[in-house]
C-alpha positions as CSV (number, residue, x, y, z in Angstrom):
1,M,0.0,0.0,0.0
2,K,1.1,3.6,-0.6
3,R,1.5,6.0,2.2
4,G,0.2,9.5,2.5
5,K,-0.9,12.0,5.1
6,K,-4.5,12.1,4.1
7,W,-5.5,8.5,4.3
8,C,-8.5,8.0,6.5
9,A,-10.9,5.2,7.4
10,S,-14.4,5.5,6.1
11,V,-17.2,6.0,8.5
12,L,-14.7,5.8,11.3
13,T,-17.1,7.1,13.9
14,A,-19.1,3.9,13.5
15,A,-15.9,1.9,13.5
16,L,-14.5,3.4,16.7
17,L,-17.0,1.7,19.0
18,A,-16.8,-1.7,17.3
19,G,-17.1,-4.6,19.7
20,L,-19.1,-2.9,22.5
21,L,-21.7,-5.5,23.1
22,G,-24.8,-6.0,25.3
23,G,-28.6,-5.7,24.9
24,C,-31.5,-8.0,25.5
25,G,-33.7,-10.5,23.9
26,S,-35.0,-14.0,24.3
27,P,-35.2,-17.2,22.1
28,K,-38.1,-17.3,19.8
29,E,-38.1,-20.5,17.7
30,D,-36.2,-23.6,17.0
31,G,-33.9,-22.0,14.4
32,N,-34.7,-24.3,11.5
33,A,-34.7,-22.7,8.1
34,G,-38.1,-21.9,6.5
35,T,-39.5,-22.3,3.0
36,Q,-36.9,-22.5,0.3
37,S,-37.0,-20.2,-2.6
38,G,-35.9,-22.8,-5.1
39,E,-33.1,-20.7,-6.4
40,E,-29.4,-21.5,-6.2
41,G,-26.0,-19.8,-6.3
42,N,-26.0,-16.2,-7.6
43,E,-29.3,-16.4,-9.5
44,N,-31.8,-15.1,-7.0
45,T,-30.8,-11.4,-6.5
46,S,-33.7,-9.7,-8.0
47,G,-36.5,-10.6,-5.7
48,E,-38.6,-12.2,-8.4
49,N,-40.0,-15.1,-6.3
50,S,-43.4,-14.7,-4.8
51,E,-42.4,-15.9,-1.4
52,A,-39.2,-14.9,0.4
53,E,-37.0,-17.6,2.0
54,V,-36.8,-17.4,5.7
55,F,-33.4,-17.3,7.5
56,R,-33.0,-17.1,11.2
57,L,-30.1,-15.2,12.7
58,T,-29.1,-15.1,16.4
59,V,-26.9,-12.3,17.7
60,H,-25.9,-10.5,20.9
61,S,-26.3,-6.7,20.5
62,S,-25.6,-3.4,22.3
63,P,-28.3,-1.5,24.2
64,A,-27.3,1.5,21.9
65,Q,-28.4,-0.4,18.9
66,G,-32.0,-0.5,17.5
67,D,-34.0,-3.5,16.8
68,W,-32.1,-5.5,14.2
69,N,-35.3,-6.5,12.5
70,D,-36.0,-2.9,11.7
71,Y,-32.5,-1.9,10.5
72,W,-32.3,-0.3,7.0
73,L,-29.4,-2.7,6.2
74,I,-31.4,-5.8,7.0
75,R,-34.4,-4.6,5.0
76,T,-32.1,-3.8,2.1
77,I,-30.5,-7.3,2.1
78,E,-34.0,-8.8,2.3
79,E,-35.2,-6.9,-0.7
80,K,-32.1,-7.4,-2.7
81,F,-31.9,-11.2,-2.2
82,H,-35.6,-11.9,-1.7
83,V,-35.2,-13.4,1.8
84,D,-36.7,-12.8,5.2
85,I,-34.1,-12.5,7.9
86,Q,-35.6,-13.0,11.4
87,V,-33.2,-11.8,14.0
88,E,-33.2,-13.0,17.6
89,M,-31.3,-10.6,19.9
90,I,-29.7,-11.9,23.1
91,S,-28.1,-9.9,25.9
92,S,-24.3,-10.3,26.2
93,D,-24.8,-10.7,29.9
94,V,-26.4,-14.1,29.4
95,W,-25.0,-15.0,25.9
96,R,-22.2,-17.2,27.2
97,D,-24.8,-19.2,29.3
98,K,-27.3,-19.5,26.5
99,L,-24.9,-20.4,23.7
100,P,-24.0,-24.0,24.9
101,L,-27.7,-24.7,25.4
102,M,-28.5,-23.7,21.9
103,F,-25.9,-26.2,20.6
104,A,-26.8,-28.9,23.1
105,T,-30.4,-28.8,22.1
106,E,-29.6,-28.2,18.4
107,K,-32.1,-25.3,18.5
108,L,-29.8,-23.3,16.2
109,P,-30.4,-20.4,13.9
110,D,-29.5,-20.7,10.2
111,F,-26.4,-18.5,10.8
112,F,-24.4,-16.5,13.3
113,L,-23.0,-13.1,12.7
114,N,-20.0,-12.0,14.7
115,S,-21.3,-13.7,17.8
116,L,-19.0,-16.7,18.0
117,D,-15.4,-16.4,19.2
118,A,-12.5,-18.4,17.9
119,S,-12.9,-21.1,20.5
120,D,-16.6,-21.5,19.7
121,I,-15.9,-21.7,16.0
122,A,-13.2,-24.4,16.4
123,T,-15.2,-26.4,18.9
124,Y,-18.7,-26.3,17.4
125,G,-17.2,-26.6,13.9
126,S,-15.3,-29.8,14.7
127,E,-18.4,-31.2,16.3
128,G,-20.4,-30.8,13.1
129,Y,-22.7,-28.0,14.2
130,L,-21.1,-25.4,11.8
131,L,-20.6,-26.1,8.2
132,D,-17.2,-26.3,6.6
133,L,-17.6,-23.5,4.0
134,N,-14.7,-24.6,1.8
135,P,-17.0,-26.4,-0.6
136,Y,-19.0,-23.2,-1.1
137,I,-16.1,-20.9,-1.9
138,S,-14.9,-20.8,-5.4
139,Q,-14.1,-18.3,-8.2
140,E,-17.5,-19.2,-9.8
141,K,-19.7,-19.3,-6.8
142,T,-18.2,-16.6,-4.6
143,P,-16.1,-14.4,-6.9
144,N,-15.7,-11.5,-4.4
145,I,-14.6,-13.8,-1.5
146,W,-12.3,-15.6,-3.9
147,K,-10.8,-12.3,-5.1
148,A,-10.2,-11.1,-1.6
149,M,-8.3,-14.3,-0.7
150,E,-6.3,-14.0,-3.9
151,E,-5.3,-10.4,-3.2
152,T,-4.7,-11.0,0.5
153,P,-3.4,-14.6,0.8
154,A,-3.1,-14.4,4.6
155,L,-6.9,-14.0,4.8
156,R,-7.6,-17.7,3.9
157,A,-5.0,-18.8,6.4
158,A,-6.5,-16.6,9.1
159,L,-10.0,-18.1,8.4
160,S,-8.8,-21.7,8.2
161,E,-8.7,-24.0,11.2
162,A,-5.7,-26.2,12.0
163,G,-7.0,-28.9,9.7
164,G,-7.9,-26.5,6.9
165,E,-11.6,-26.2,7.5
166,I,-13.3,-22.9,7.3
167,Y,-16.2,-22.7,9.8
168,A,-16.5,-18.9,9.7
169,V,-15.8,-16.4,7.0
170,G,-14.6,-13.0,8.2
171,G,-13.8,-9.9,6.2
172,A,-10.5,-8.0,6.2
173,D,-10.1,-4.2,6.5
174,M,-6.6,-3.7,5.3
175,A,-6.4,0.1,5.4
176,E,-3.0,0.8,6.9
177,A,-4.2,2.9,9.8
178,N,-6.6,0.2,10.9
179,L,-3.8,-2.4,11.4
180,A,-2.8,-0.7,14.7
181,Q,-3.8,-2.7,17.8
182,N,-3.7,0.3,20.2
183,R,-4.2,4.0,20.1
184,F,-2.2,6.1,22.6
185,Y,-2.3,9.9,22.9
186,V,-0.1,12.5,24.5
187,N,-1.0,16.2,24.7
188,Y,1.7,17.5,22.4
189,Q,1.1,21.1,23.3
190,W,1.7,20.3,26.9
191,A,4.8,18.2,25.9
192,E,6.2,21.2,24.0
193,Q,5.9,23.3,27.1
194,I,7.4,20.7,29.4
195,L,10.0,19.0,27.2
196,G,10.2,21.2,24.1
197,K,9.0,18.1,22.0
198,Q,7.0,14.9,22.3
199,P,8.6,12.3,24.5
200,E,10.7,9.8,22.7
201,T,12.2,7.7,25.5
202,L,10.7,6.2,28.7
203,D,12.7,8.7,30.8
204,E,11.3,11.6,28.8
205,F,7.8,10.2,29.1
206,Y,8.3,10.1,32.9
207,E,9.5,13.7,32.9
208,Y,6.5,14.7,30.8
209,L,4.1,13.1,33.3
210,K,5.8,14.8,36.2
211,G,5.4,18.1,34.4
212,V,1.7,17.5,33.9
213,K,1.3,16.8,37.7
214,E,3.2,19.8,38.9
215,K,1.8,22.5,36.6
216,D,-1.6,23.9,35.8
217,M,-1.4,22.6,32.2
218,N,-5.2,22.9,31.4
219,G,-5.1,26.5,32.6
220,N,-8.2,26.3,34.8
221,G,-6.5,27.8,37.9
222,D,-6.3,24.4,39.7
223,A,-2.8,22.9,39.5
224,T,-4.0,19.7,41.3
225,D,-6.8,18.4,38.9
226,E,-4.6,17.2,36.1
227,I,-4.0,13.5,35.9
228,P,-0.8,12.7,34.0
229,L,-1.7,9.1,32.8
230,G,-5.3,7.9,32.6
231,G,-7.1,4.7,31.9
232,F,-8.6,1.6,33.5
233,Y,-7.2,-1.8,34.1
234,K,-10.0,-3.8,32.5
235,A,-9.8,-1.9,29.2
236,P,-9.6,-3.9,26.0
237,D,-6.2,-3.9,24.3
238,M,-7.2,-1.2,21.8
239,I,-7.6,1.4,24.6
240,H,-5.3,0.0,27.3
241,V,-2.3,2.0,28.5
242,F,-0.1,-1.0,29.2
243,P,0.8,-2.0,25.6
244,P,2.3,1.4,24.6
245,I,4.4,1.5,27.8
246,L,5.4,-2.2,27.3
247,N,6.8,-1.1,23.9
248,A,9.6,0.5,25.8
249,F,10.4,-2.8,27.4
250,G,10.5,-4.7,24.1
251,Y,7.0,-6.1,24.0
252,T,4.0,-5.3,21.8
253,R,1.4,-7.5,23.6
254,K,0.1,-7.9,27.1
255,D,0.0,-11.7,27.0
256,I,1.1,-14.2,24.4
257,E,3.8,-13.0,22.0
258,A,6.2,-14.7,19.6
259,I,9.7,-13.3,19.9
260,D,12.3,-14.6,17.5
261,G,10.2,-17.7,17.0
262,K,9.8,-18.5,20.7
263,V,6.4,-18.1,22.3
264,V,6.5,-16.3,25.6
265,Y,3.9,-15.1,28.2
266,V,4.9,-11.5,28.5
267,P,4.1,-11.1,32.3
268,A,6.5,-13.9,33.0
269,E,9.4,-12.3,31.1
270,D,12.4,-10.6,32.8
271,N,11.7,-7.2,31.4
272,Y,8.2,-7.3,32.7
273,R,9.6,-7.0,36.2
274,H,11.1,-3.7,35.2
275,F,7.8,-2.7,33.6
276,L,6.1,-3.4,36.9
277,E,8.7,-1.3,38.8
278,F,8.1,1.6,36.4
279,M,4.3,1.4,36.8
280,K,4.6,1.1,40.6
281,K,6.7,4.3,40.5
282,L,4.0,6.1,38.5
283,Y,1.3,4.9,40.8
284,G,3.3,5.9,43.9
285,E,4.0,9.4,42.6
286,E,0.3,9.8,41.5
287,L,1.4,10.0,37.9
288,L,-0.9,7.1,37.0
289,D,-4.6,7.7,37.9
290,N,-4.9,6.2,41.3
291,E,-8.4,5.0,40.4
292,F,-6.9,3.0,37.6
293,F,-7.7,-0.4,39.1
294,S,-11.2,0.5,40.3
295,Q,-12.8,2.9,37.9
296,T,-15.0,2.1,34.9
297,Q,-14.8,3.2,31.3
298,D,-17.6,5.8,32.0
299,Q,-15.5,7.4,34.7
300,V,-12.5,7.5,32.4
301,N,-14.6,9.1,29.7
302,A,-15.8,11.8,32.1
303,K,-12.2,12.7,33.0
304,E,-11.3,12.9,29.3
305,T,-14.3,15.1,28.7
306,N,-13.2,17.4,31.5
307,Y,-9.7,17.8,30.0
308,R,-7.8,16.2,32.9
309,Y,-5.5,13.7,31.2
310,G,-2.0,14.3,29.9
311,A,-1.8,10.9,28.2
312,Y,-4.4,8.1,27.7
313,S,-5.6,5.5,25.2
314,F,-8.9,5.5,23.5
315,Y,-10.4,4.9,20.1
316,A,-10.0,8.6,19.1
317,S,-9.0,11.8,21.0
318,W,-12.2,13.4,19.9
319,V,-14.7,10.8,21.0
320,N,-15.1,12.1,24.6
321,Q,-14.0,15.7,24.0
322,P,-16.5,18.0,22.3
323,E,-14.1,21.0,22.1
324,E,-12.1,20.7,18.8
325,S,-9.4,23.1,20.2
326,I,-8.8,20.6,22.9
327,W,-8.9,17.2,21.1
328,R,-6.5,18.5,18.5
329,Q,-3.9,19.0,21.2
330,Y,-3.7,15.2,21.5
331,D,-1.7,13.2,19.0
332,I,-0.6,9.6,18.6
333,Q,2.5,9.0,20.6
334,E,5.3,7.2,18.7
335,P,6.7,4.1,20.3
336,L,9.0,4.8,23.3
337,T,12.5,3.4,23.7
338,S,14.5,2.8,26.9
339,Q,17.6,1.2,28.3
340,Y,15.6,-2.1,28.1
341,N,14.7,-1.8,24.4
342,G,16.2,0.5,21.8
343,E,13.9,-0.5,18.9
344,K,10.7,1.4,18.1
345,K,7.9,-1.1,17.5
346,V,4.1,-1.0,18.0
347,A,1.5,-3.7,18.0
348,A,-0.1,-4.4,14.6
349,V,-2.2,-7.2,13.1
350,D,-1.4,-9.0,9.9
351,I,-5.1,-9.3,9.1
352,N,-7.6,-6.8,10.5
353,K,-10.5,-9.2,10.5
354,C,-13.9,-7.7,10.3
355,G,-16.9,-9.7,11.4
356,N,-17.4,-13.4,11.0
357,F,-20.2,-15.4,9.3
358,S,-21.0,-19.0,10.3
359,I,-23.7,-21.2,8.8
360,T,-25.1,-24.0,11.0
361,K,-26.1,-27.5,10.0
362,N,-29.8,-26.5,10.4
363,C,-29.6,-24.3,7.3
364,S,-31.4,-25.9,4.4
365,N,-29.9,-23.5,1.7
366,P,-26.4,-22.5,2.6
367,E,-25.8,-21.5,-1.0
368,K,-28.2,-18.6,-0.6
369,L,-26.5,-17.3,2.5
370,M,-23.1,-17.6,0.8
371,E,-24.5,-15.4,-2.0
372,I,-25.3,-12.8,0.5
373,L,-22.0,-13.2,2.2
374,D,-20.2,-12.8,-1.2
375,W,-22.1,-9.5,-1.8
376,C,-20.7,-8.2,1.6
377,F,-17.2,-8.6,0.1
378,S,-18.0,-6.6,-3.0
379,F,-17.4,-2.8,-3.3
380,E,-21.1,-2.3,-3.4
381,G,-21.5,-4.3,-0.2
382,Y,-18.7,-2.3,1.4
383,L,-20.4,1.1,0.6
384,T,-23.8,-0.2,1.8
385,I,-22.7,-1.8,5.0
386,L,-20.5,1.1,6.1
387,G,-22.2,4.1,4.5
388,G,-25.9,3.1,4.4
389,F,-27.7,4.5,1.4
390,E,-26.3,6.7,-1.4
391,K,-27.3,10.4,-1.1
392,G,-30.5,11.1,-3.0
393,T,-31.6,7.4,-3.2
394,E,-33.7,7.0,-0.1
395,E,-37.3,8.2,-0.2
396,G,-37.9,10.9,2.4
397,Q,-34.2,11.3,3.1
398,E,-32.9,12.6,-0.2
399,A,-30.6,15.1,1.5
400,Y,-28.8,12.4,3.5
401,G,-26.5,9.5,2.7
402,Y,-23.1,9.0,1.3
403,T,-21.2,10.3,-1.7
404,Y,-17.8,9.1,-2.8
405,Q,-15.0,9.7,-5.3
406,W,-11.6,8.2,-5.9
407,V,-8.8,10.6,-4.9
408,D,-6.2,8.3,-6.5
409,E,-6.0,4.7,-7.4
410,N,-5.6,3.7,-3.8
411,T,-7.6,6.3,-1.9
412,L,-11.4,6.7,-1.7
413,D,-13.0,9.9,-0.4
414,M,-16.3,9.1,1.2
415,Q,-18.6,11.7,2.7
416,T,-21.7,11.0,4.7
417,E,-24.5,13.4,5.6
418,F,-27.2,12.7,8.2
419,D,-30.0,14.7,10.0
420,E,-27.9,16.7,12.5
421,S,-31.1,18.1,14.0
422,K,-32.0,14.6,15.1
423,W,-28.7,12.9,15.8
424,D,-25.6,14.2,17.6
425,N,-23.2,12.3,15.4
426,Q,-23.1,9.8,12.6
427,N,-22.5,6.9,14.9
428,S,-25.8,7.5,16.9
429,W,-27.7,7.7,13.6
430,T,-26.1,4.5,12.3
431,L,-26.7,2.5,15.4
432,A,-30.3,3.6,15.7
433,E,-31.5,3.3,12.1
434,I,-29.0,2.0,9.6
435,C,-27.0,-1.0,10.8
436,P,-25.8,-2.6,14.1
437,D,-22.2,-1.4,14.0
438,Y,-18.9,-1.7,12.2
439,G,-17.6,-5.3,12.5
440,Y,-20.8,-7.3,12.5
441,F,-21.0,-7.9,8.7
442,P,-17.8,-9.0,7.0
443,I,-16.4,-6.5,4.5
444,Y,-13.3,-6.4,2.4
445,R,-11.1,-3.4,1.8
446,N,-7.6,-3.2,0.3
447,F,-7.6,0.5,-0.2
448,N,-7.4,3.5,2.1
449,M,-10.0,6.1,2.8
450,Q,-10.1,9.9,3.1
451,G,-12.8,10.2,5.7
452,S,-15.9,12.3,6.1
453,G,-14.6,14.9,8.4
454,D,-11.5,16.6,9.8
455,A,-11.6,14.6,13.0
456,Q,-11.3,11.3,11.2
457,S,-8.5,12.7,9.0
458,Y,-6.6,13.9,12.1
459,L,-6.7,10.5,13.7
460,E,-5.7,8.6,10.6
461,E,-2.8,10.9,9.9
462,G,-1.6,10.4,13.4
463,L,-1.7,6.6,13.0
464,I,0.0,6.6,9.6
465,N,2.7,9.1,10.6
466,H,3.5,7.8,14.1
467,Y,2.6,4.1,14.2
468,A,2.7,2.6,10.7
469,P,6.5,2.9,10.2
470,Y,7.0,0.8,13.4
471,Y,4.3,-1.9,13.0
472,H,5.2,-5.3,14.5
473,V,3.0,-8.4,14.4
474,G,3.6,-10.1,17.7
475,W,1.1,-12.9,17.1
476,P,-0.1,-13.8,13.6
477,S,-3.8,-14.1,13.3
478,S,-3.5,-17.2,11.2
479,V,-2.0,-19.2,14.1
480,K,-4.7,-21.8,14.8
481,L,-5.4,-24.1,17.7
482,T,-7.1,-27.4,17.3
483,A,-10.4,-27.9,19.2
484,E,-8.7,-30.1,21.8
485,E,-6.0,-27.4,22.3
486,A,-8.6,-24.7,22.6
487,D,-10.5,-26.7,25.2
488,E,-7.4,-27.3,27.3
489,L,-6.3,-23.7,27.1
490,A,-9.7,-22.4,28.1
491,L,-9.2,-23.7,31.6
492,I,-5.5,-23.0,31.9
493,S,-5.5,-19.5,30.5
494,T,-8.5,-18.4,32.6
495,D,-6.7,-19.4,35.8
496,I,-3.4,-17.8,34.7
497,Q,-5.1,-14.6,33.6
498,S,-7.0,-14.3,36.9
499,Y,-3.8,-14.8,38.9
500,T,-1.9,-12.4,36.7
501,D,-4.6,-9.7,37.2
502,E,-4.4,-10.1,41.0
503,M,-0.7,-10.1,41.3
504,V,0.0,-7.3,38.8
505,T,-2.5,-5.1,40.6
506,K,-1.0,-5.8,44.0
507,M,2.6,-5.2,42.8
508,I,1.8,-1.9,41.2
509,I,-0.2,-0.5,44.1
510,G,2.4,-1.7,46.5
511,E,0.5,-4.4,48.5
512,I,3.3,-6.8,47.7
513,P,6.9,-5.8,46.6
514,T,8.0,-6.2,43.0
515,D,10.9,-8.1,44.6
516,D,8.4,-11.0,44.8
517,F,8.4,-11.3,41.1
518,E,10.0,-14.7,41.2
519,S,7.2,-15.8,43.5
520,F,4.8,-14.5,40.9
521,R,6.5,-16.6,38.2
522,T,6.5,-19.6,40.5
523,G,2.7,-19.1,40.9
524,L,2.3,-19.0,37.1
525,K,4.2,-22.3,36.7
526,E,2.0,-23.9,39.4
527,R,-1.0,-22.9,37.2
528,K,0.5,-24.8,34.2
529,L,2.2,-21.9,32.4
530,E,4.7,-24.2,30.8
531,R,1.8,-26.4,29.3
532,M,0.1,-23.3,28.0
533,L,3.3,-22.1,26.3
534,E,3.8,-25.6,24.9
535,I,0.4,-25.6,23.3
536,Y,0.9,-22.1,21.8
537,Q,4.4,-23.0,20.6
538,G,3.1,-26.1,18.8
539,A,0.4,-24.0,17.1
540,Y,3.0,-21.3,16.2
541,D,5.4,-23.9,14.8
542,R,2.6,-25.4,12.6
543,W,1.9,-21.9,11.3
544,S,5.6,-21.2,10.7
545,A,6.1,-24.4,8.7
546,R,3.4,-23.3,6.3
547,Q,5.1,-19.9,5.5
C-alpha cells in the first residue's frame, strides 16, 4: 500500500466503538430454516420469487443499537436477495450461558453473525454444528470472496482451522491505519511546554508526566486536577495504556507473543519485572490515575471530557472531547524506547479481521447465505454496510446518505450526511437506524480512505505518521489451535489470567513488593504456564512451517 498524510478510514465514527456488546432479547423459535426459494448460487438477487425464503439469525447486541429486525441494512438485504431474515437478539450478559444450550439442544439459527469467538468456532465446527464453508467458496460461486483471498493470501490462512476447515468467514479491513492494535495519545502542546518536544524515551515520558502533575497545564487555575496518565485496568487492548508502555520494554502485547520464533507469556518475562517497577513508580507518585484499578470506562470518559489527562488510550482523541481546540492537542505517541529496548515497535495485526459469518447444520440452503456473504465482500457491499444509502436514493431522506469519489488509485474519499437536528453524530444515527455497528457484517477493503470529516482525518494521519513505520506483528492471526488445544487452554488461561490480574495489581499499588516477582513466576508455573506455552508453541510452529 502507498502512504500519505490524508488516508482515513471511512465511516470511522461507527468503527470506533466496534465490539461494544450488550442488549437484551429471548429465544423465539427452534432455528430451522423456513421455506426455500428454489433458487441456487448467484441467480436469486432480483426478488422475483413470490415468497421470500426465511433465514433465522441469532446475535448479541448493544443496548445502543436499535431492533435488528428494523434496520435499514437488514431490509435492504432482504429486498435485494428476496429473503426474510428474522433476528433474535440476546443480551451479552447471558450470551455465554445460552450459547452452549443452543448447541446442546440443536435449536440453532441458520447462521451466526460475529457472535462466536475463535474457541466457539473451532469447537462447534469440529463437532459438526457449523458447516465447513470450503466447498461453497470458489471463483465461480463466490467471486468476491475468492478475489479477496487471492489479493490477501493471509486471509484464507486466518480463516482456516488447524485442519484446513473454514467454519466462519470474516472480512478484512486492510487500510493501513486500521492495522494498529492500540491508540495512545499525548497532549503534544503540553509536551512542547514541558520538554520542548514529544517524548521519545521512557525517561522523557516520565518527565512529561511529572510536568503535567506539577503545573496547571489545562489553565483552569487548579494545579491539582490534572491526571498525568489515565485509563482503567479492565480496558480492551485497543484502549489499554499497558501496551504502549510495554513497547519501551520490548513487547507489543500484554499476554502471548512470539519473539524470534519463541512463544512467551509477557508477564513472566524478565523485562516485565522492570515494567512493573516503572508502573509502581508512576502509581506511587500519583502520575498514574490512582483509580486505575477500580474505575469504569464511563468514569475515564468523564475525565477525558473534563480535560484532565496528559496521556491516555482511546479509540480517538475526539470521542469524549467536544471541544475541537482541545482534542486537536492530543496526537498519537510514537513508540517509546528505553535502556531495556532501543527498537521502536508498536503492535499491529497482519489481518484486520472484520466480522465473522458462520452457517449452521440446520440451514437448508447455505448457497443462498453464501450469495449474501459474497455480496458483503463486494465494493457495493462495502459502501452499503459502512455508508448506508447513497445520497438522493432513499425516499424521504434525499438530503442524506453517502457520496464518494476516488482521490487516486488507492484512496477513496467518502462523505456521509445525516440529519444533524435529530442525531448528535453519525454513529448514533447509524446504530439507531442503519446497521448494528462496524464489524458485524464482514467487509473487504484493500484501499485507504479519506474520511468524512477533519476529526477522522486527524486520527488517521496520526496513526499513519507515528505508528505505521513501526508496525510489528507479535502474534499472527492465522496461528490456529485445534479444538482439543482450545478446550485445554480455556481452563489454563483463565486461571493464569485471573492470577496475573491479581498479582499485577498488588505489585503496582504496593501491596506486595516487586521483589516478589520470582514468587509470581512460580505461581504461574504452578498454574500450568509451561503447558500453556507448549500448546501455543506447537500452534505457532505449525503456522511457521506453512510460511
